[in-house]
N, C-alpha and C positions, 0 to 999 in steps of 0.2 A: 336341575336340568335347564339348559338354554334352548329355546325353540326359535327357529327362523321360518317365517311365512313369506312366500313370494306369491302375491296375488296376480292372476293372469286373466287377460281378456282374449277372446278369439271370436272368429265369425260364428254366428248361430249354427248349432248343429255339428260343429267340428270339435275334435278332441284337442284340448290344449297341450297335451303331452306327446312327445315324439315316440316314446318307447313304452312297453309294458313288461312286466315280469323280469326274466333274467337279463334281457337287453337293457332295461332301465337300471337294474342293479349294477351291471358292468359299467354303464356310463356314470352312475353315482360314484363308484370307486375311483373313476378317473378324475372327475371334476371336484369331488368333495370327499376325499378319503378319510377325513377325520369325523364325518357324520356317523353317529351311532344308530340313527334311525332315519328312515325316509319314507314318507307317505305321499302318494299322488291323490289329491282330493279333487273330484270332478263334480260340477254342479249336476244335480239330479234332473231327470227329464220332467219330473213333477215338482212344482214350486207351490208356494202358498197363495200366489196370485197369478193373474194372466200376464203380468209384466215379466219380461226376460230377466234372468238373474243378473246382478251387477258384475259378477265375475264368472268366467268359464271354469275356473278351477284354482287350486292353491297347491304349490309345491311346498311341502312341510319337512323341515330338517330338524333333528335334535342333536345337540352337541353336549359333551360333558363339561365344557368350559366356555367362557364368554369369548375369548380371543378369536377362535375360528369362526364363530357366528358373526362377530363384528366384521371380520375380514370379508366373509362371504356377502354380508349385507352391503358393504362398501363397494364391492366389485361383483355385482350379481351377474354381470355379463359372462363371467367365467362358468356359470351354471347353465347357460342358454341352450346347450345341446340336449338338455333334459326336456325342454318344451318344443312344441311343433313350430314349423315355419308358419308365420302369420300370427302366432301368439305374442302378446305384448305384456310387459310387466307394468302393472297398474299400482303397485304399492308393495313396500317391503317393511317388515317388522321383525326385530330380533329382541327377545326378552325372556324374563324368568317365567317358566310355566308353573302355574300353581294349580294343584288338584284340589278343588273345593269339595267335590263329592264324586265318589266312584263306587258303584255296586260291584260285588264279585262277579256278576253275570255279564259285565261289560267287557267287550273285546274289540280292539281296533280292527277295522276292516269289515265289520258287520253292522247291519242296521243303517240308520240315516243320522246325519248330524247337521245341526244348524250352526252356521258360522256367522258371527256378528262383529265385524270390525267397526270401530266407532272412534269419535274424538271426545276429549274431555270438555266439560262445560267451560265456557269462556270465563276467565278470571280466576280459575282454580290453579293452584300450584300443582306440579307433578306429584310432590309428596302427599299433599292432602287428597288429591284425586285417587292415587293408587291405594292409600290406606282406606279411604271410604269405600271404594269399589270392592276391595278385598274383605275388610272386616265387617262392614255394615251391610252392603248389598249382597255379598257372597252368601251368607246364611239364608237370605230371602230367596235368591235364585236357586239355591240348592234344593228347594222344595218344589221345583218345576215338576208338574204332573207327568208321570210316566218316564222321567229321565233316568238313564242308566249312569250318566257321568256328566260332570260340569267342570270345565277348565277355564282358567283365565291366563292370559299372557300379558305381562307387564313389561313394556319396553325398557331396555337398558338405558341408564342415564347417559352413557357415552353417546347415544344417538341424539339426545337433546343438545349436546354440546357441539354436534357436527351436522346441523341442518334439520334435525328432527326426524322421528320415525314416520312411516306412511300413515299410521293411525296411533292413537294414544292407548288403545287396548283392543284385544281380540278375545271374544267369548266363544267357547264351543259348548254346545249342548248335544248330547247323544241320546237317541231313542232307538227302540228295537225295530220300528217300522214307520212308514209315512203316516199312517192313520193315527198313531200315538202322537207323533210330532204335531200333526194338524190339530188334534184335540187339545194338546197342551198350549199351543199358541193362541187358541180361542178361549182358553179357560179364564175364569175370574182371577185366579192367582197371577197369571201372566198379564192380563189386561189391566188389573188394578194394583195389586201388591207390587209387582216388579216395575210396571210402567210408571207408577207414581213415584217410586223411590229413584228410578233412573233419572228423573228430572233434577235430582240433587247433584249429579256428577257427570252426566252425559250431555253433550251438546245436542239440542233439539234438531232432528232431521239428519243427524250424521250417521246413524246406524244403517249399514248396508247388509241386510240379512239375505242369506240364501241357504237352501238345503242342499246337501252334498253326500256323496258316497266315497268311501276311502278304498284305495288300493295300497296295501302295505307292501312296499317293495323290499325294505330292510327293517325287520322288526327289532 
């Protein structure tokens, strides 16, 4: 499965998306008819700090094949009627979505998820970075306390040949509620095991974490 993220910024307190529900679905079919899934992810009112979230939301598309995802990433303006007036595109990533861990109780559109876009450590090749993140760090992060699911998105190589993706990777961690997410982020496993290993592949200071809630427009 190929996933396309479009990261959006907007004025504080405003909805980054133009439509909800059936209206959003109708617009999706018009601007991205080959998308097999579409989720509107909005930053939660509650975050892990008093700082405003780095993004107001993320438009998330899934495609069966790479070609339509690459085309959409290259001309993201064609999708602009899905987001509200005043919302701006802050980054675009299209890549292979890898399910590292997912419990049977997980369902999209429920609970809260942490979205972690970030850049690879300077000096690492794309090959080395992606393999390390997937094969070495993946099993560590899969043990995140209370998590229902953990996904990684690895950008398509085509994007590196044409200016580069908005980020080198996007992590998603899903929890049943905010309290569980808050406890997990404060846990020793996250602060020590994951943070220490992240120094081996992630550029220091590049992670832009925010907590969010999903609206599943097309499951």
